[in-house]
C-alpha positions in Angstrom: 35.6 -49.9 71.4 35.8 -48.9 75.1 39.6 -49.2 75.1 39.8 -47.1 71.9 37.5 -44.4 73.4 39.6 -44.4 76.6 42.8 -44.0 74.6 41.4 -41.1 72.5 40.2 -39.4 75.7 43.7 -39.7 77.2 45.2 -38.4 74.0 42.9 -35.3 74.2 43.9 -34.7 77.7 47.6 -35.0 76.8 47.5 -32.6 73.9 45.4 -30.1 75.8 48.6 -29.2 77.6 51.1 -26.9 75.7 54.0 -29.2 76.3 52.0 -32.3 75.4 50.8 -30.7 72.2 54.3 -29.7 71.1 55.8 -33.0 72.1 53.1 -35.2 70.5 52.9 -33.4 67.2 56.7 -32.8 67.1 57.3 -36.6 67.4 54.5 -37.3 65.0 56.1 -34.9 62.4 59.4 -36.8 62.7 57.7 -40.2 62.4 55.8 -39.1 59.3 59.0 -37.6 57.8 60.9 -40.8 58.5 58.2 -42.9 56.9 57.2 -40.8 53.9 60.3 -38.7 53.4 62.2 -41.2 51.3 59.0 -41.9 49.3 57.9 -38.3 48.4 61.1 -36.2 48.7 63.4 -36.5 45.6 66.8 -37.9 46.2 69.4 -35.1 46.1 71.5 -35.1 43.0 75.2 -34.8 42.8 76.1 -31.3 41.4 79.9 -30.8 40.9 79.2 -27.1 40.2 77.9 -26.5 43.7 80.2 -28.5 46.0 80.4 -27.3 49.6 78.4 -24.2 49.1 76.8 -22.2 51.9 73.1 -21.5 52.4 71.3 -20.0 49.4 67.9 -19.6 47.9 68.5 -22.8 45.9 70.1 -24.7 48.8 68.7 -23.5 52.1 71.2 -25.5 54.2 74.0 -25.5 51.7 75.5 -28.5 49.9 77.9 -31.3 50.9 81.2 -32.4 49.4 79.3 -34.0 46.5 77.2 -31.0 45.8 74.0 -32.6 47.2 71.3 -30.5 48.9 71.8 -30.9 52.7 68.2 -30.1 53.5 67.0 -32.9 51.2 69.4 -35.3 52.8 68.1 -34.4 56.3 64.5 -34.8 55.2 65.2 -38.2 53.8 67.7 -39.3 56.4 65.6 -39.9 59.5 64.2 -43.4 58.7 67.1 -45.4 60.1 67.5 -43.3 63.2 63.8 -43.6 64.0 63.6 -47.3 63.2 66.5 -48.1 65.5 65.3 -45.8 68.2 61.7 -47.1 68.4 62.7 -50.8 67.8 65.1 -50.5 70.7 62.5 -48.9 72.9 59.9 -51.6 72.1 62.2 -54.6 72.4 63.9 -53.3 75.6 60.4 -52.6 77.1 59.2 -56.1 76.2 62.2 -57.8 77.7 62.3 -55.6 80.8 58.6 -55.7 81.6 58.4 -59.5 81.1 61.5 -60.3 83.2 60.7 -57.6 85.8 57.1 -58.7 86.2 58.0 -62.4 86.5 60.9 -61.7 88.9 58.7 -59.6 91.3 55.6 -61.7 91.1 57.1 -65.2 91.3 60.2 -64.4 93.3 62.4 -67.1 94.6 65.2 -68.6 92.4 63.8 -66.9 89.2 64.0 -63.5 90.9 67.6 -64.2 92.0 68.7 -65.4 88.6 67.2 -62.5 86.7 68.7 -60.0 89.1 72.1 -61.7 88.9 72.1 -61.3 85.1 70.9 -57.7 85.3 73.6 -56.8 87.9 76.2 -58.3 85.6 75.1 -56.4 82.6 74.9 -53.2 84.5 78.6 -53.4 85.3 79.5 -53.5 81.7 80.4 -50.3 79.9 77.7 -50.4 77.2 79.3 -48.0 74.7 82.7 -49.6 74.9 81.2 -53.1 74.6 79.4 -52.0 71.4 82.6 -50.7 70.0 84.3 -54.1 70.7 81.3 -56.0 69.2 81.5 -53.8 66.0 84.9 -55.2 65.3 83.6 -58.8 65.2 80.0 -58.2 64.0 79.2 -56.1 61.0 76.4 -53.9 62.2 74.9 -53.3 58.8 71.3 -53.9 59.7 69.1 -51.6 61.8 67.3 -54.5 63.4 70.6 -56.1 64.4 71.7 -53.0 66.1 68.3 -52.5 67.8 68.5 -56.1 69.2 72.0 -55.6 70.5 71.0 -52.3 72.2 68.0 -54.0 73.7 70.0 -56.8 75.1 72.2 -54.3 76.9 69.6 -51.7 77.9 67.0 -53.8 79.6 68.5 -54.3 83.1 67.8 -50.7 84.4 64.2 -50.7 83.3 63.7 -54.2 84.6 64.8 -53.2 88.1 62.3 -50.3 88.2 59.5 -52.5 86.7 60.3 -55.1 89.4 60.0 -52.5 92.1 56.7 -51.3 90.8 55.3 -54.8 90.5 56.4 -55.6 94.1 54.3 -52.7 95.2 51.3 -53.4 93.1 51.1 -57.1 93.9 50.0 -56.3 97.4 47.0 -54.3 96.3 43.5 -55.5 97.1 42.5 -56.1 93.5 45.5 -58.3 92.9 44.8 -60.3 96.1 41.2 -60.7 94.9 42.4 -62.0 91.5 44.8 -64.4 93.2 42.0 -65.7 95.5 39.9 -66.3 92.4 42.8 -68.4 91.0 42.9 -66.4 87.7 46.4 -67.4 87.0 49.8 -65.6 86.8 49.4 -64.5 83.2 46.0 -62.9 83.8 47.1 -61.2 87.0 50.2 -59.7 85.5 48.7 -58.7 82.1 45.3 -57.7 83.2 45.6 -56.5 86.8 49.2 -55.2 87.3 50.6 -53.9 83.9 47.6 -51.7 83.0 48.2 -49.7 86.1 51.8 -49.2 84.9 51.0 -48.3 81.3 52.0 -44.6 81.5 55.1 -45.4 83.4 56.1 -48.1 80.9 55.5 -45.7 77.9 57.6 -43.0 79.5 60.5 -45.3 80.1 60.2 -46.7 76.5 60.6 -43.1 75.2 63.7 -42.5 77.4 65.2 -45.8 76.1 64.5 -44.6 72.6 66.4 -41.3 73.2 69.3 -43.3 74.7 69.3 -45.5 71.6 69.6 -42.4 69.3 72.5 -41.0 71.2 74.3 -44.4 71.2 73.7 -45.1 67.6 74.7 -41.6 66.4 77.9 -41.8 68.5 78.8 -45.1 67.0 78.2 -43.9 63.5 80.1 -40.7 64.0 83.1 -42.6 65.3 82.8 -45.0 62.3 81.9 -48.2 64.2 78.5 -48.7 62.5 78.8 -48.9 58.8 75.1 -49.4 58.2 74.4 -50.1 54.5 71.6 -47.7 53.4 70.6 -46.1 50.1 70.5 -42.7 51.7 72.8 -41.3 54.4 71.1 -40.9 57.8 71.7 -38.0 60.2 74.6 -39.8 61.8 76.4 -40.4 58.5 75.9 -36.7 57.6 77.5 -35.6 60.9 80.4 -38.1 60.3 81.1 -36.9 56.7 80.7 -33.2 57.6 83.0 -33.5 60.6 85.6 -35.4 58.6 85.5 -32.8 55.9 86.0 -30.0 58.5 82.7 -28.3 57.7 82.6 -26.6 61.1 85.8 -24.7 60.3 84.3 -23.0 57.3 81.5 -20.6 58.1 79.8 -21.1 54.7 79.5 -24.9 55.2 78.8 -25.0 59.0 75.2 -25.8 58.4 76.3 -29.1 56.7 77.3 -30.2 60.2 75.0 -28.2 62.4 71.8 -29.0 60.6 71.8 -32.8 61.3 73.0 -32.1 64.9 70.2 -29.6 65.4 67.7 -32.1 63.9 68.8 -34.8 66.3 68.6 -32.4 69.2 65.1 -31.2 68.2 63.8 -34.8 67.9 65.3 -35.5 71.4 63.6 -32.4 72.8 60.2 -33.4 71.4 60.6 -36.9 72.8 61.5 -35.6 76.3 58.6 -33.1 76.2 56.2 -35.9 75.3 57.5 -38.1 78.1 57.3 -35.4 80.7 53.8 -34.5 79.6 52.7 -38.1 79.8 54.1 -38.3 83.3 52.4 -35.0 84.4 49.1 -36.1 82.9 48.8 -39.7 84.0 50.9 -39.9 87.2 48.3 -39.6 90.0 50.9 -38.8 92.6 52.2 -35.8 90.6 48.7 -34.6 90.1 47.9 -34.9 93.7 51.1 -33.1 94.6 50.2 -30.2 92.2 
């Protein structure tokens, strides 16, 4: 109950700031849309009499090359994007925090081995590697893509977590816990990581934004044929771009609407991350 009360208090502080309010409720809106959109919003119907029409009272964002309502497709098309983004953020954070904490706290040969692997992965061109992998692995599952992105994204976050832990492990309360022989697991999970919570959450959000850009890029280029019942925003951008929607003023929203939706989600995520940093980073508050 104490932890729940503390969390609610921090949430109140966060949304009391304009940027935090906009970021939090903007991201919450997209999450709810991703979860409930496919359940409560009717699937757009093919209408051969209204193919590639511009915005109208009936179709606010126009229609695609099958006569489907673009607005309905956008409202139903966020589930895969959000699933991959947040799964990648969570998995990457778990890997990076675990390895970074162990490398910094235990040091020695384990630290050297983890850093060697991280340095090697950092030299690889992630996007190009994913394109190559897509030729031998069918990326038809959001979880599979999230796992692959996590295995490639963790080194950068691991290095920053390692640096933070190296600093925190010299604090008096960590020394006291070590003197009481509370064990490595307790010291890392109970003494060190809670003091990095806001930092970890911020980086998890930034990893999620990177995952969105990477996934959309792969889909638009045709390297991620994810099998889904409803097209996601990346598929909409792909089909609209292939059909030359941007060259026709009446159908431009077919392409621009999913692009603007992705950009709006990214803006909300960045606003939320910056607000968390401004609210819970004591160094920033002291400097302000």
